[in-house]
N, C-alpha and C positions, 0 to 999 in steps of 0.2 A: 494339924493331924495329918492332912493329905500330904503336906510337904515332908513330914517326918516319914510317912510310909513310902513316898516316892524316893526319898534319899536312901532309905534302907534297900529298896529294890535296886536302885542304881549301884549301890555298893555290892550287892549280891551279884549283879550282872558283871560288874567289873572284876570281882573275885573269880567268877566262873570263867571269864575270858583269860585272866592273868594266870590262873593255875595251870592250864594246859601248856601255856607258853613257858612257864618256869620249869615244868617237868617233861618237856618234849623230848629231851635227850635221855632222860632216865628210863631204864628198861630196854634200851636198844642194844643190839649186839652187832659187832663188826668182825667179820672173818677176813683175814688178810694172808693169802699165800705170799711168800717173799723169797728173795734170794739175796745173798750178800757175802761178806768176808769176815772172818775172825782172825785178827792179827795179834799174835803174842808180843807183848812189849818187853818181856824179860826172859832171861835164860831159865830153863826148867831146872837144871842142876849144874853147879860149877865146882870143879875141884881145882883150886888155885895152884897148889904145888905141882900137880901133874899136868897142868895146862890142858885139862880136859873139860868138856861140857856137853850137855844134852839140851837141845833147844827145839821147841816146836816152831814150825814155819806156818805161813798163812794157810788157812783152810777156807775153801769155798763152801758156804753153807746154804741150805734151803730148808723151808719148813712152813709152819702154819701158826698164825697169831690170832687168837680169839679173845676179843675184848668186850666186856659187858659193862654198860653204864650204870653206876649207882646213883648219880646225881648229875646235874648239868656240868659240873666241873671234875667229878671224880669217877674213876672206873677201875675195874679189876680185870686182869687178863691172864691167860695161860699161853705159853709158847713152847712148841715142840719143834726141834730141828736136828738135822744131821748134816754131815759134810765130809769132804775128803781133803787131805793135804799131805804133809810129810813131816818127819822128825829128823833133825840133823844130829848125828853123834860124832863128836870129835875127840880123839885120844892121841895126843902127841902129833905125829905127822899123818895119822890115819883119819880119814873122814868118810862117814857113811851117811846116806840119805835113805830113810825107811818110810814106806807109805803108812799113812795114819788115817783113821776115821774118827770123827768127833760126834758126840751125842750130847744134846742139850735139852733140858726140861726146866722151865721157869714159871714162877708165879709172880706177876708184876702188878703193882699199883701205879695209877697215873693221876696226876693233878694238872689241870689246864692252867698254864701260867698267863697266857695272853692270847688274844685273837677272838674270833667268833666261834659259834658252835661248829661250823663247817670247815673253817680254816684257822688253825691254831697251833701253838707251841705248848708242849706238855713236859712236865718233870716225871721221870720214870724211876721208881725204886722197887727193889724186890729181892727175892732169894731164889736160887736155882741149883741145878745139878749139872755138872760137867764131867764128861768122861772121854777118854781117848783109847782106841784099840789100835795096836800095832804088833808086828811080830816080836819086837823086843820086849814090850810090856807083857804080852801074852806068855812068852817064855819065862820071864822073871816070876810071873804069878804062878805058873804051873810048877816051877821048880822051887817055889817058896824062897826065892832069893831077892824078891823085891815086889813093890806094888806102886800103883799110881795113887798119889795123895791129891787133896784139894778138890774133891768132888763137890763138897758144899761150897756154894758160890754166892757172894753178894753182888748185887746189880745196881748200878746208878748211871743215869744218863738223861737224854732228852729225846723227844720225837716230834715230828711235824705231820699234821694232818691237812690234806687239801681236798677240796670237793671237785668232782667232775660232773656228776649228775645227782639226782635225789638219792640214788642207791649206790653209786660208785664213787670212789675216791682214791687218793694216793696216800701212802704212809711211808715215811722214812724214819729210821730209828738209829741212834748212836748211843751205845751203852758201853760201860767199862765192866767187864766180868772179873771180879776180884776174888782170888782164892789163894791158899798157901802154895808154896813151891811144890811142884807136882810129882816128885819121885822119891821113893825111899828104897834103898837097895843094900844088901849085905856088903860090908866092907867100905861103904861110902859114908862113913861118919868120921867126925873129928874136926879140929879147928880149921882145916883147909876146905871143908865142905860148906860152901856158902849157900844158905837157904834164904829166900826172900819171898815177899808177896808177889804172886803172879798176876799180871794185868793183861787180860785178853780184850782188845778193842774190837767191838763187834758193830759192823755197819751193814744195815739191811734196807731194802726198799721193796715195796710190793703194792698190789692193787687191793683196795678195801671194798668189801661187799657188805652193805648195811642191811640188817634184818630187824624185825620187830616193828614197833609203832614209832 
């Protein structure tokens, strides 16, 4: 009887010790201010017969990433960012470069693929909102001659977490922001108007501040 009672007590003690270890990362929150670059991989709009195209160029972005742990391996996060760059407009022998501002809002899920709780590699998947403001797009919108498409964005990539102290760390993120070709304008339809999926390669790095238990 005593052995049975002692064994049960030992099991309870082991469970009470193991449970906090298993759930130590659940419920924690990481706030990460970041800076980086968003690099468009494809042309925004291409008119093959006219030899014309519109293309976004690299935008420098900065923002805030807030990630909340749901379990030791899974977390859910929100990302808000803005940045500046330019848009290249080429028509025949004429080329213009117009200033542009990017806006990003994402909801992302993360699954830890390998590593420890403090230093690890994670898979990132999510959905987001992408928009660009420029003089050309603003004019097209105000005159009802065109609009920016592709605001609804799919997100896929990886990130790296590294520990500096108990509360501070580093976070590097590489994601592909996938949306439809981003411009619709009056008179720009037909077989020579080539539309394709837009891929914005987004690379960011920042300092992570851990809160919670």
